[in-house]
N, C-alpha and C positions, 0 to 999 in steps of 0.2 A: 586680349590675353588677360587672365586674372592676375592681379597684383597681390602680393602677400600683405596681410593686415599690418598696420603700423606696429613697430616694435618686434615683429617676427622676422627671422632671417629668410632670405630668398633661398629657393632650392639650390643645392650645392653642386649638382651634376655639371652644369655648364661652367661654373666657376672652377671646379676641380680640373676639368679638361683644359681650361685656359691656363690654370696654374701649372699643369703638367707641361703644356706646350712651352710656357715661359721658362720653366726649369730646364727643359731639354735644350731650348735655344741658348740659355745661359751656359749650360754644360758644353755645348758645341763651341761657343765663343771661347770659353775657358780653355778647352782642349786646343783650339787653333792657336790662341795666343801663347799657350805654353810651348807648343811644338815650334812655332816660329821663334819664340824667345830663346829656347834652349838649344835649337839646332846649331848655332855657331859654336857653343861650348863643346857639344858632342863631336861636331865636325873637326874642331881643333884637337880634341882629345884623341880621336881615332887616327888623325894624320900626323900627330906630334910624335914621330917615331925616330928621330935622329939618334943613332946608336950612342950609348953612354957606357963607358967602362967604369964600373964600380967594383972594387975588390971586396971580398967578404966570403963567408962560408957558403957552401953549396946548400941548396934547399933540402930539408928533411921532410918527407911527406908524413903528415900526421893522420890524414884520412882522405879517402876518395869515395865518390858516390856517382854511379853512372846515371842516376835519375836526372830528369830535367835536361839541362844543357851540358851536364857534366860538372860536378862540384869537386873542389879540392881545397885542402887546408895544408899549408906549408909553414915550416918553422925555420928561422935563421938564428942560430945560437942554440944553446942547450936549455930547453924549456923546463926540464926537470930540476936543474940546478939554479935557474934564474930566480932572483929576488925581485926583479922588476921586469915586467912583460908589457910590450905594446902590441896591440892587435889591430892590424890595418884591415878595414872593410872597404873594398873597391866598389866602384859604381858601374855605370852603363858600359856595355861592350865587352865584358870579360866572361870567359868560361874556362874550364879546366885545361883544355887543349892550348888555348892562348897563354894561359898562365905558365904552363910547363915549357912552352917554347920561348927560350931566351935568346934565340938567334937575332942578332942586331937589335937587342932590346934597348928601347929609349927610356927617357925619364918618366914616361907614363906607365911603364911596366911595373906592376906591384913588387916583383922581385928586386928590381933596381931600387925602388923606393924603400923596401925593407932593409936592404944592405946599407943604404945611406943613413937610415934612421938608426940602425944598429951601431954603425961606426960613430955617429954623433952621441948616442947614449953612452958608449964606452968612453968617449972623450970627456963627456960631462961628468961621469962617475966611474973612473977607472977601476976602483976597488969593488964595485958592485957587479955580481953576475947578472947579465941582462940577456934578453932574447926578444925577437920580433916575430910575430906570426902574421901571415897573410891568410885571412879567413874568407874563403869563397864558397861556403857551404849554402849558397842560395843561387837563384837564377836571375842575374841582373837583366834588365831590358837590353835587348841587342842594339837598340837605336832609339831615337826620340820618336815615340809613337804613343798610343793610348796606354801601353804598359808603363812607360816612363812617367806619364802624367798622373797615373793612378798609383795606389799603394799595395796592390795585391801581392806583388813579388816580395815586397818588404815584409808584409804581414806574414807571409808564408815562411820566410827565412828567419824572422826574429826569434822564435822559440829555439831554433837550433843555435843561434848565436848565444843566447842566454845559457843554454845547456853546455855549450863548449867552454864559455868563460867559467862556469861553475865547476867544471872538471879540471881546471888548471890548478896547480899546486896552491894549497891554502897559505903556504909560506911566502907566496909572491904577491906583490901589489900590481894590479893590472890597470892599464889605461887603454881605451879604444880610440882609434884614429879613423874617422869616417869621411870618405871622400865622395862628393857628388851624391848620386842616388844612394850610396852606402849610408849617408847620414839619415835617410828615411828608415833604413833597416835598424840602425842604432837607436833611433828615437822610439821605434815600435818595441824594441827590446829593453829600453832604458829602465822601466820599473823593476825589471828582474835581473839586472846586471850588477854583479858584485865587483865594482870598479871604483877607482879613485878619481879618474878623469874621463869625461866624455868630450872628445875634441872633434869638431866638424870643420871641414875646409871645402870651399867651392860648393856649398850646399844649396839645393833648390828650395829648401824648407824642410821642416821636421814634422809636418802634419799637426802641429800645435801652434797656438798663437803666442804663448809665453813659456818661458823656461820652467815655471812652476808646474805646468801641465805635463811635463815629462815624468813627474813623480819619481825622481831619482835623488839619491843623496850625494851623487858624484858632483864634482865641480864641472860645470859645463863651459866650454870655451869654443868660440866661433871666429873664423877669419875668412876673408875673401880678398883676393888680389884686385887692385884697381882695374886691371885690364883683363880680368877673368870674364869671358862672355856669359857665364852663368848669371851675372848681374842683370842681364836682359830678361831673365825669367820673371814673369809677373807673379807676385806673391798673393795667391788667391786659393780658394777651395770651394768648388761648386759641384754638388752631386758627385763627390768623390774624385773630381779632377783638380789637380793642383796640390801643393804641399804646404799651404798656409804661410805663416810669417817668415820673413827673412831673419834667421837666427843671429845675424850680425847687427841687426837694428837695436839701438839702445833700449827701445821699449820692450824688446823680447826678454832681456834680462841675463843673457849669457855674458861671460867675461870675454873681453876682446883679446884675440890671439894676435900677436905681432906678425905681420906678413911682409915686412920689408925685404926687398930683393926677390920675392916670389912673382913670377910672371905667368900669365895665362891660366888655363884651367888645370894644368898638370905640374905647376912649379913649386908646390908647397913642401916637397920633401927632397929638394935639390940642395946639394952641399953649398954652404955659404949663405943661405937665406936665413933671415930671422925666424921664419916659420919653422924650418927644420930645427934650429937651435931651441926655439921655445917648446916645441913638441918633445924634443929629447929631454929638456929640463923637467918638464911636467912628468914625463914617463919615468924619470929617475928620482922624482921626489922634491924638485925645487921649482918654485914659481918663477916664470920669466919676469924680467923687470919691465 
């Protein structure tokens, strides 16, 4: 076989095929480790449905969309009068039908979380008109699979999140609270969000390696409970699989969100937790201690 003259590169065909095989192998390994790592968090999330009684206003439907899995945006409190608004972006496993069904709703249900946050915001700032929105105008992955390991669902929903926030009253200061895969949606929308705070909890990653790569002027806060199984998710990104760095890592650059009292993957917006109190303080204009 002829060899290339010294100083000249070898033909690239075989090397390209080898490189492709290597990248495909890495992608498969990344997908497998992500699925195995994230499965406990999602299994806990779906099964964590012990009924919780949280008083508060009935949901007001702001928009519905039959496309995809069924999309829905609900408000708790008067968005038109509110001067402080928190927008909750849920993660894996939700659709419009599940969101509207509050029968025996547990702490993982976004409506329960919204009422808990609304009550804490009212307690934190009783003279300020406040509201909480559950924004589900995208199609979250139904389970931990290739959709959850990739960002296509988040990329698709991000422009609608930015458009929704932009249509909120200009007199209101907005914070977004992003749970689990919802943090990927928020990250993808971040450069276009007119918000004061971007808060992520139980995040598998935000598709970037540093806070500066989010290209947002908002304050970025991140927290994860010590026993949240999402901590098992490997922080990688290979050929579109994985969601990059852990946003709670010091090297990422987000501000640490207090999470005392929060347990598991769904405990961040539960009454009495430091995480709920901190999120409410941020949403009403005060930094947590």
